[in-house]
VOFIDREN-331459 format. One record per atom (N, C-alpha, C, O, CB): residue in one letter; x, y, z. Coordinates in steps of 0.1 Angstrom, whole numbers, padded with zeros to 4 digits, always signed. Glycine has a CB too. Example, Ala and Ser with C-alpha at 12.3 -4.5 7.8 and 13.67 -1.06 7.14 Angstrom:
<rs>
a+0132-0057+0078/a+0123-0045+0078/a+0132-0033+0078/a+0142-0033+0085/a+0113-0045+0090/s+0128-0022+0071/s+0137-0011+0071/s+0129+0000+0079/s+0134+0011+0080/s+0141-0006+0057/
</rs>
This chain:
<rs>
m+1864+1148+1490/m+1868+1162+1490/m+1857+1171+1485/m+1852+1168+1474/m+1881+1163+1482/p+1854+1181+1493/p+1843+1190+1488/p+1848+1199+1477/p+1860+1201+1474/p+1838+1199+1500/k+1838+1204+1470/k+1841+1213+1459/k+1847+1226+1464/k+1843+1230+1475/k+1828+1216+1450/v+1855+1233+1457/v+1861+1246+1461/v+1851+1256+1456/v+1848+1257+1444/v+1875+1248+1455/k+1847+1266+1465/k+1838+1276+1461/k+1845+1289+1457/k+1855+1293+1463/k+1828+1279+1472/t+1840+1295+1447/t+1845+1308+1442/t+1840+1319+1452/t+1828+1318+1456/t+1841+1311+1428/k+1848+1329+1455/k+1843+1340+1462/k+1833+1348+1454/k+1836+1352+1443/k+1855+1350+1467/s+1821+1350+1459/s+1810+1356+1452/s+1814+1371+1448/s+1811+1376+1437/s+1797+1356+1460/a+1821+1378+1457/a+1825+1392+1455/a+1834+1392+1443/a+1834+1401+1435/a+1831+1398+1467/a+1844+1383+1442/a+1854+1383+1432/a+1848+1380+1418/a+1851+1386+1408/a+1865+1372+1435/k+1838+1370+1418/k+1832+1367+1404/k+1824+1379+1399/k+1822+1379+1387/k+1824+1355+1405/k+1819+1388+1408/k+1812+1399+1403/k+1821+1410+1398/k+1817+1418+1390/k+1803+1405+1414/r+1833+1411+1403/r+1842+1422+1401/r+1853+1419+1390/r+1858+1429+1384/r+1849+1426+1413/f+1856+1407+1387/f+1867+1403+1378/f+1862+1395+1366/f+1852+1387+1368/f+1878+1396+1385/a+1868+1396+1355/a+1865+1388+1343/a+1878+1384+1336/a+1888+1391+1337/a+1856+1396+1333/l+1878+1372+1330/l+1889+1368+1323/l+1889+1373+1308/l+1878+1373+1302/l+1890+1352+1323/t+1900+1376+1303/t+1901+1380+1289/t+1904+1367+1281/t+1906+1356+1287/t+1912+1390+1286/g+1904+1368+1268/g+1907+1356+1259/g+1921+1351+1261/g+1923+1339+1259/g+1905+1360+1245/t+1930+1359+1265/t+1944+1355+1267/t+1947+1350+1281/t+1958+1347+1284/t+1954+1366+1263/g+1937+1351+1290/g+1939+1346+1303/g+1942+1356+1314/g+1944+1353+1325/g+1949+1336+1303/k+1943+1369+1309/k+1945+1380+1319/k+1932+1383+1326/k+1921+1379+1322/k+1950+1393+1311/i+1933+1389+1338/i+1922+1392+1346/i+1919+1407+1345/i+1927+1416+1347/i+1924+1389+1361/k+1906+1410+1341/k+1902+1423+1338/k+1894+1429+1350/k+1888+1421+1357/k+1892+1424+1326/r+1896+1442+1353/r+1889+1448+1365/r+1884+1462+1361/r+1888+1467+1350/r+1898+1449+1377/q+1875+1467+1369/q+1870+1481+1367/q+1878+1490+1376/q+1883+1486+1387/q+1855+1482+1369/h+1879+1503+1372/h+1885+1513+1381/h+1876+1517+1392/h+1863+1516+1391/h+1889+1526+1372/a+1881+1521+1403/a+1874+1525+1415/a+1871+1540+1413/a+1876+1547+1404/a+1881+1523+1428/y+1863+1546+1422/y+1860+1560+1423/y+1852+1565+1411/y+1853+1577+1407/y+1873+1568+1423/h+1844+1557+1405/h+1835+1561+1394/h+1820+1559+1396/h+1812+1559+1387/h+1839+1554+1381/s+1817+1557+1409/s+1803+1554+1412/s+1795+1566+1418/s+1783+1567+1416/s+1802+1543+1421/h+1801+1575+1425/h+1794+1586+1431/h+1804+1597+1434/h+1816+1596+1432/h+1787+1582+1444/i+1799+1609+1438/i+1807+1621+1440/i+1814+1624+1427/i+1826+1627+1427/i+1817+1620+1452/l+1807+1625+1416/l+1813+1627+1403/l+1813+1642+1399/l+1820+1646+1390/l+1805+1620+1392/t+1806+1651+1407/t+1806+1665+1403/t+1819+1672+1405/t+1822+1681+1397/t+1795+1672+1411/k+1827+1668+1415/k+1840+1674+1417/k+1851+1668+1408/k+1862+1674+1408/k+1844+1673+1432/k+1848+1658+1401/k+1859+1652+1393/k+1858+1658+1379/k+1847+1661+1374/k+1857+1636+1392/t+1870+1659+1372/t+1870+1665+1359/t+1865+1655+1349/t+1864+1643+1351/t+1884+1669+1355/k+1861+1660+1337/k+1857+1652+1326/k+1867+1641+1322/k+1864+1630+1320/k+1853+1660+1314/k+1880+1646+1322/k+1891+1637+1318/k+1892+1626+1328/k+1894+1614+1325/k+1904+1645+1317/q+1891+1629+1341/q+1893+1619+1352/q+1881+1609+1351/q+1884+1597+1352/q+1892+1626+1366/k+1869+1613+1349/k+1858+1604+1348/k+1859+1595+1335/k+1856+1584+1336/k+1845+1612+1347/r+1864+1601+1324/r+1865+1594+1312/r+1876+1583+1314/r+1874+1572+1309/r+1869+1603+1301/n+1887+1586+1320/n+1897+1576+1322/n+1893+1565+1332/n+1898+1554+1331/n+1910+1583+1327/l+1885+1568+1342/l+1880+1558+1351/l+1870+1549+1345/l+1867+1538+1350/l+1874+1565+1363/d+1864+1553+1333/d+1853+1545+1327/d+1859+1532+1320/d+1851+1523+1319/d+1846+1553+1317/h+1872+1532+1317/h+1877+1521+1310/h+1881+1510+1319/h+1883+1512+1331/h+1889+1525+1302/s+1881+1497+1315/s+1886+1486+1323/s+1901+1485+1323/s+1908+1491+1314/s+1880+1473+1318/a+1907+1478+1332/a+1921+1477+1334/a+1924+1462+1336/a+1916+1454+1339/a+1926+1486+1345/i+1937+1459+1336/i+1942+1446+1338/i+1948+1445+1353/i+1954+1455+1357/i+1953+1441+1328/v+1945+1435+1360/v+1950+1433+1374/v+1965+1432+1373/v+1971+1425+1365/v+1944+1420+1380/v+1972+1440+1382/v+1987+1440+1382/v+1992+1427+1387/v+1985+1419+1394/v+1992+1452+1390/k+2005+1425+1385/k+2012+1412+1388/k+2011+1410+1403/k+2010+1398+1408/k+2026+1412+1383/a+2013+1420+1411/a+2013+1419+1426/a+2000+1413+1431/a+2001+1406+1442/a+2016+1432+1432/n+1989+1416+1425/n+1976+1411+1430/n+1971+1399+1422/n+1960+1393+1426/n+1966+1422+1429/r+1977+1395+1412/r+1972+1384+1403/r+1970+1371+1410/r+1960+1365+1408/r+1982+1382+1391/k+1979+1367+1418/k+1979+1354+1425/k+1967+1354+1435/k+1959+1344+1435/k+1992+1351+1433/m+1965+1364+1442/m+1954+1365+1452/m+1940+1365+1444/m+1931+1358+1449/m+1955+1378+1460/v+1939+1372+1433/v+1926+1372+1426/v+1924+1358+1420/v+1912+1354+1420/v+1927+1383+1415/r+1934+1352+1414/r+1932+1339+1408/r+1928+1328+1419/r+1920+1320+1416/r+1945+1334+1402/e+1933+1329+1431/e+1928+1321+1442/e+1914+1323+1445/e+1906+1313+1448/e+1937+1322+1454/q+1909+1335+1446/q+1896+1338+1449/q+1886+1334+1438/q+1875+1330+1441/q+1894+1354+1451/l+1891+1333+1425/l+1883+1328+1414/l+1884+1313+1412/l+1879+1308+1403/l+1886+1336+1402/c+1892+1307+1421/c+1895+1292+1420/c+1902+1289+1407/c+1898+1279+1400/c+1882+1284+1422/l+1911+1297+1402/l+1919+1294+1390/l+1933+1290+1393/l+1940+1286+1384/l+1919+1307+1381/a+1937+1291+1405/a+1951+1288+1408/a+1954+1273+1409/a+1965+1269+1412/a+1955+1295+1422/
</rs>
């Protein structure tokens, strides 16, 4: 049986926390920042936890399922 490969895009975008949750970054914080408010940019800067609806799919891409 061959080894299961992790999706390269997923391993760049997601990280595991110490408790096993999956951490992600917010979208819309890389360009066209002049029209966004300071508050909006500040809130996009923080990391977030992957929601339950997407958790299974992300775990499969990271070969954790």
